[in-house]
N, C-alpha and C positions, 0 to 999 in steps of 0.2 A: 308240700310233701308231708304225708302223714307220719305219725310216730311209728306205726306198724308198717314198715316198708318191706318186711321179709316176704310179703305176699305178692311180690312184684307182678304187675299187671301183665296180662297175656295178650295185649294188642300188639302182636309181634310184627316186625317189619318183614318184607318179602324174604323168603328163605335164602335165595342165592346171594342176597345183598348184605346179610347180617355181618359176615366177616369184613366186608369192605366198610360197613358202617362202624364197626369197632375200631378199625384203623383210623377212619376219619375222626372218630371221637377222641382218639389220642391227641390228634392235632387240635381239635376244638377245645379239649380240656386244657391243653397247654396255652391256647389262646386266652382262655379265661384267666388262668393263673398268671400270665405274663402281660395282661393288660390289652387284650384285643379291643378293637373299637366296638361300640354298642351294637352296630348293625351286624356284626359277625359273632357276637358272644353267644355261647350256649349255656343254658341254665345248668350250673354244676350239680344242682340237686337231682338231676335226672341221670347222673353218671355215678357208677360204683367202680372203685379201683382196687379194693382190698381182696376181692374174691378171686382175682386172676393176675394181679400185678399189672393189668392192662385196663384201659378205660372200656367200660361196658355200660349200655343202658340197663336199668334195673330189670326190665322185662327179659333181657337176654341172659342174665346170670343163671347158672345151673346150681349154685349153692344156695343154702338158706341164709338170707341176709336181712338184717334190720338196719334201717337208716333213721337217725334222729337229726333233724336240722335245726338251724337257729330259730326259726319260727316256732317249732315244737318246744324248744327250751323256754322261750319267752311266754308261750301259752301255758305250759305246765308249771312254771315257776319252781323248779326243784331246788332243794337246799344244797345239794352237792351232786357230784358226778355219780356216786353210788345210788343216790335217790333217783337220778335220771334213768339209771339202768334197771332199777327195781321193776319187776313185772315184765321185762322183755322176755320173749320166748326162750326157754331153756336155762334161765338165769336164777341162781340162788345166791343170796348175800348174807354174810355173817359180820355184824358190826359189834365193836367192843366198847360201847358206851356213848354213842351220840356223835355230835359234830366233830370232825377232824380225827376221830379215833380210828385205829387200824380196821380195815374192812377187807374181807376176803370175797372174791367173786368166784363162784363155782359154775362153770358153763357146761351144760349137758351132763352134769353129774361128775365131771372129772375134778381133779384136785385144783386148788386155787392157784397153784403155780403151773398148771397145765393150760393157762390162757396167756397168749402172747399179746402184749400191749405195745402199741406204736403211737408215737406223737409225730404227725407229719412225716411218717415213714421211718422214724428213728426209734429203735427199741428202747423201752423204758423199763427199769426194774432194778432190784438189788441182786447182785451175784452172790451175796452171803445168805440171805433168807430165801431168795428165789421169787418173791412176789413184787408187784408194782403197787406203789402207794396211790391208789385211785383217789382216796379222800383228799389228797393234797393238790389235785388238778382243779382249779376253780372253773365252775361252769360259765362264768362271764368271759372266759378266754376261749370258749369253744364255739366253732362255727357249725360243726356237724360231727357225728359219731357213726362209724360203720361197724357193725357187729356181724362177723361171719362165723357161722356155727359149723363145726365139723373139723376133721383132721386136715391141717394145712402145712405140715412140716415139709412136704414136697416142694413148697414155694418159699417158706420162711425159716425152715430149720427147727431148732429146739424150741420147746414149750407149746407149740400150736397143736396140742392133742385135742382139747375141747373147742378151740376156735381162736379167732383173732379179733381184738378190739382196737380199732384205729381211730385216734382223735385228731381232728383237723382244727387248727386254731383259726381265729377269725380273719376273714379276707374282705377286701373291698367289694362293695356292691354297686358302686357308682363312681362318677368322676371325683366327687368329694363327699364323704359320708362320715360325719361325726356321730358319736353315740355317747350316751350318758345314762347312768342309773343310780338311784339312791334308795336304800331299803332300811326299814326299822322293824324289829320284831320281838317276839318273846325271848326270854332268857337274856335280855340286854344284847340282842343281836343287832349289829350295825354293818351294813355293806355299802360299798360304793364302787363304781367303775366309770371309766371315761376313756375314750379313744377317738382316733381319727384315722381314716383310710381313704384311699383314692386310687384311681387308675386312669391312664391315658392311652394314647395311641400305641406306645411301646412299653411303658413301665407301670409299676404299681407299688404301693407301700401300705403298711398297716402298723399302727402303734396302739396298744391297749394296756391300761393299767387297772388293777382291781385290788380291793382290800376288804377283808372280812374280820370281824371281831365279835366273839360271843362268850358269855359267861358259861354256857353249856349247862349240863346237868351232872348229878352225881353218877360217874361212869360205872361204878361197880359196887355190888353189895356183898362182896366176898368176905371171908373170915380167915384170920390167921391160924387159929387152932381152937379145939382139936379138929383133926380131919380137915385141914385147910382146903379151901375151894375158891374157884374163880381167880381173883387177883391176889389171893392169900393175904389180904389186909383189910382192915375196916377203917375207911376214911370217908365219912359221910359229908363231903363238901362238893361244891361245884367245880367241875373240871373244864376250864375254858380252852379256847382255841383261837389263834390269830393266823391269818394268811395274807401275805402281800405278794402280788405277782405282776409281771410285766412281759409282754411279747412285743418284739420288734421284727419286722420282716419286710421283704421287698423283692422285686424281680424286674428284669429288663429283657426285652427282645431286641437283639442286636441286628438280626436279619431274618429272613424267612427260614433260614436253616439253623440259626443259633439263638438260644435263649438261656438265661440263668436266673436263679433265685437263691436267697439266703434268709435264714430266720433264726431267732433265739427265743426261748421261753424260759423264764426263771420264776419259780414259786417258792417263797421262803415262809416257813411256818414255825409257830411255837405251840406246842401241844401239852396240856396238863392232863394227867390220868392217874388212876389208882394202881399201884403196884408195890410189891414187897422189895424189889431190887431197884427199880427206877420209877419215877413219877413225873418226869418232864423230858421232852425231846425237842430240840431245835433241829429242824430238818430243811433240806433244800432239794427240790426236784428241778433239774435243768436239762434242757435239750437245745442243741445248736446244730444246724445243718446247712449244707449248700448243695445245689444241684446244677449241673450243666447238661444241656440237651442239644444234640445235633440231629437234624432231620433233613437229610439231603433230598428226599423225595417223599411222596405220599405213602410209599410202601416200606420205607425204612426209617426207624427212629432208634437212636442210641443215647442213653443217659448215663452220666457219671455222678454218683452221689457220695458225699462224705459227711460225717457227723460225729457228734460226741454227746453222750448223755451222762448225767451224774445223779446218784442217789446218796445223799450225805446226811448223816445224823449224829448229833452229839447228845448223850443221855445224862440225866442228872437225877439225884435223889435228894429231895428237900433243898434244892438249889446248889448242891455240891456235885461237881463233875464226877462221872463214874466211867464212861466209856465212849468210844467213837467207832462207828462202822460206816465207812465210805466206800462206795463203788463208783468207778469211772469206766465208761465204755467208749472206745474209739471204733467207729464203724465206717466201712466203705463198700461200695457196690458198683458194678457196671452191668447194664442190662440193654439188650438189643431186641427190638420187635420188628419182625419181617413179615410182610404180607405177600404171600406167594400164591397167586391164583385164589383158590377158595380156602387156603390155609393161612392161619396166623401163627407164626412160630416165635417163641420167646426163648432166649438163652441168656444166662447171667452168672455172675460170680459175686458172692458176699464174703466179706472179711470182717472179723470182729476181734478186738482185744479187750479182755476184762482185767481190771486192776483193782485191788482192794488196799485200803490203808486203814488200819484198825489198831486200837489199843490192845486188842487181843492178837497174839502172834500166831499166824498160820504157817504151816509147813511150806506152802506155796502161796504167793500173793498175786499171781497173774496167770492167764491162759489165753491161747489164741484159737479161734474157730474159723474154719474156711468152709465154704459151701458152693458147689457148682450145681446149677439147675437148668432144666429145659422144660418147655411146655408147648403143646400142640392144641390148637383150637380149630374146629371146622364144623360147618353145617352140611348135612347130607339131606337135602330136601326138607322133610318135616322133622329130621333128627339133628341133634347138636351134640358135639363131643368135646370134652376138655380133658387132656391127659398130661400129667406132669411127673417128672422124676428128678430126684436130688441126691447128691452125695455130700455128706458133711464129714469133716475131719476136725477132731478136737485134740489139742495138744495134751490133754489129760487122759482121755479114755480111748482115743482112736476114732475109727470111722463108723458111720451109720448111713444106710441107704433107705430112703422113703419114696413112696409113690402114691398117686391117686388117679382115679378115672371117674369122670362125671358124665352122665348121659341124660339127654332130654328128648322127649318125643311130643310134638304138638299134634295130638290126635284129633283135635277139633280146632276151630279158629279161636276158641276161648278157654281151652284147657290144655295143660301140659303135665305129663308124667315124667318124673326124674328118678334116677337111681345113681348111687355112687358107692365106691369102695376106696378106702385110703388107709395108709399106715402113717404113724407119727412117732416122735420120741421126745423125751425130756432129759437133758443132761443133768447130772448131779450138781448141787450147789456147793460153794466153798464150805459152808457149814457142814454139809453132809460128808464132804471129802476130808476136810482138814481141821475142823474145830478142835482145839486141844482137849483131850480126854473124851472125845465123842466121835470125831470123824473117822471115816473108813475110806482110804484112798483106793481100795480095790472095787469100789462100786461101779456097776455098769449103768447105762442109760435105762430109764423106764421106756417101754415101747407099747404101742397100741395098734389095733386094727379095727376099723369101723365100717359098717354097712348102713346105708340110708335109702329110704324109698319115700318119694314125695309126690303130692298131687296139688296143683294150684289152678285157679281159674279166675275169670273176671266176668262181670255182668253189669247191667245198668246202662244209662244213657249218657247225659252230659258229664257226670262225674264218674270216673272209673271206680268201681266197687269190686273188691278183690278178696279172695280167701285162699287159705293153704292148709295142708295137712302134711306133716313130716314125721315118719317113724324111723327110729335108728337103734342100732346096737353097737356098743363099743366094748372091747375086751382089752384090758391093760395088764401087761406082764411085767415082772421085775419091779413092782412098786417098791419104793424105798421106805422101810419102816424099821423100828428098833428091833434088833435081833437079840433076844434075851440070852440065847445060848452063847453068844460071843461078846455081849455087852457093848455092841456098836451098831450103827445102822447097817442094814443089809438089803439085798434085792430079794425079799422074802414074801412079799404080798402080791396078790392078783385081785382084779376087780372085773365085774361084769355089770354093764350099765345098759338099760333099755329105757326108751322114752318115746313120747308122742307129743307133738306140738301142734296146736290149732290156732289159726289167726283169721280174723275177720275185720275188714275195713269197709264200712258202708255208710249210707246216709238214710235216716229215717225221719220223715216229716220235718225237714230242714235242720235236723240234728246230725252232727258228725259222730259216728259210733266206731270206736276202735276197740277190739277185744282180742285177748289171747289167753290160752290155757296150756298148761304143761303137766303131763303125767310122767313121773320119773320113778324108776326102780333101779337104784344104784346099790349094789351089794358087794360085800367082801367075798372073793372067790378063792381065798387061801386055805391051805390045809392046816388050819389051826383052830383054836377055840372061837375065833371070830367068824368062821366060815358061815356064809349066808346071812350075816348081819348086815344091816343097812349102813352105808357110809355116812359118817356124821355130818351134820349141819346142812344137809341138802333136803329141802322140803319135797315131800313126795307128790304133793299136789299144789299147784299155784295157778292163779288166774288174775287178770287185770282187765278192767273196763274203763275206758275214757269216753265221756259224753260231753260234747261242746256245741254251743250255738252262738252265733253273732247276730246282733240286731242293729241294722243300720238306722241312724237317726237323721241323716242328711247333713250337709255342710261339713263333711269329713268327720262327723262324730258318730260313735258307735258304742254299744254296750255288748260285752261278751260274758257268757256264763259257762262254767264247766264243772264237772265232778269226776273224780276217779275213785274207784274201789279196787283195792288189792287184797287178795286173800291167799294165805299160805297154810298148808296143812301141817300136821305133826312132823317133827324131825327128832333125831337123837343127837346128843352133844358129844358122844364118845363112841369108840369102836366097839365097846362091850354092849352097847345099846341099853345101858343101865340107867342113864339119865335122859328123860324125855323132855322135849320142849314142845309145849302145846301150840296148836294152830291159832291163827288170829286173822282178823280182817281190819283193814284201815280204810277210812273214808276221808278224802280231801275235797274241799270245795274251793273254787276260785272265781273271782269277779273282776272284770276289767272295764275301764271306761276310757275311750279314746276321745279327748276333747278337741283335738284337731289332727291333721295328718301326721304330725311328728310326735306329739306328747300323749302319754297315756298314764293312767293310774291303775295299779293292780293290787288286789287284796287276796291273800290265800289263807285258808284255815286248814291245817293239816292234823291228821289223827283226830278228827272232829269229835268222836265219841270217847276220846281219852282212854284208848285201850292200853292195857299193860301187857307187854310181851317181851320176849327175848329171842334173839337169833344166835346168841352164844350164851351158855349158862352163866348166870350171876351178873351179866352185863346189862345195865338198864338201857332203855330206849326212850326217846322224847315222848312226853304226853301231848295233850292238846297244845298247839302252838299256832301263832299267827305271824304273817309277814306282809307289810305294806310297802309297795315299790312305786316310785316315780321314775318313768323311763322316757328318754328322748331318743328317737330313731327316725330320721326322715325317711320318706318313701324312697325305694330304690330307683 
């Protein structure tokens, strides 16, 4: 599975059979998840579930999707989840000082809290700040990542204005599959992971533990006065980071009609950084969930999901406790999928309760969200359609209705034209509503409407080679920003975002080439002094190229070589466009040696030319660094 899977290949199945295939894949996917026998298993890498909340082959999806699987992660050797996402189409990242520091993901030019993050179907993030701590999810715990770009509130509710990022934790790939890795690198970096997983005729299990410890770099070059900037302090020291994590999960198929699974992920971190108010955070990211599925026939499937997530943080200044901001979410959903002739109908209901516990007293400390949704999918000869509608009710601000329509036309055997329109919304956070001395309980949701036009195709012989182009426009109304006339946040801003994404996945002279480029024009559309200014921290131009080759040496031995180049253009750090952040290019090299079927040694050299750059003003980024990894993973 290539890194760039958003260019889903267009070797389509027969047109009348696609809906039946999607329904069959739902059963096949469950078979993989709950331990089907080897002769009936389906490669989970060929299935996408985030784009429609149902199982689809990648070539059948109508949305722009990027899939990154475990093989990609081990080949690319990323330092973190944000590093793994860097350079994916439509993505911009702003990091505040290196490993473990807060990182914002801007997808298709929208705000960082306009991206919904799921872990195994459970929503992750802070109800106070509004964002998810991507930097605290260890890559060693990840089996695959699905990134769906575009508005998907009609399926998922609040936050999915720019898209959805779903992280799937590691699953068994055989009857008994242990794994182990040990890494040493620059800045006194030490990493280790170990796990065991397996599946049988009816059940499966997976247990994985990981640990990372690094001295880091000096996070910030800010100054306290005069005219303080950045972190508003001068603390030229190393700011380290530690993270220990554990995942435990399993599932069982009771009969042909009933199966169940349960899982828990906990990542506990200690992060040192530069700040005038706090300079240390102890944090926990935790997700627990269970699923029960009833499938009385090939045409009907009903699932019941329940889960709980937590975003917990205790903050300190020079070792002295200062504050706590804890978010706990309880979630539940029921979803039914019904294949009726050529139609695949989905209907469901989501329930969510957010609770906060903080050293800061909020006027309200909980809220309840309910959402009912429906979706229709059908093929009409060479045409495919996906339409969805959702009604959300929030105990704080009331109701919001969203919808989307996606259409595809296979006008040749190897080319598809797609078009879509969708609306989405983002509910205000607890900080925006109730933070003492700042919040405004009269806020309304931020809303958006988006158009997209895409073209994708495939070519080549033995190995599918694919490409895609996607152009889009998003308008966001009622953006929440500080209202100087009232001294509180208000729905006073608007934005207009236009973009173009290009992706290519091909093979040249035995080299695997994966390339993507993004052109972005994200502007303030408000009637104020910032009108027509660029939105901050979004690179207007970015591109990535991955080039890899493997040389077989015989007797299960092989050498692999790879290089990645990522380039990002100029961006601004502020709404006034007064502080510019220069463009930069990073080059990474990687070398691997498999000395038998299970053991391999990998060496990566990152930022090879030691480029100095910033993605947020005054916050440093790692210079040239190296990582050596010993890995054990038997063949599947």
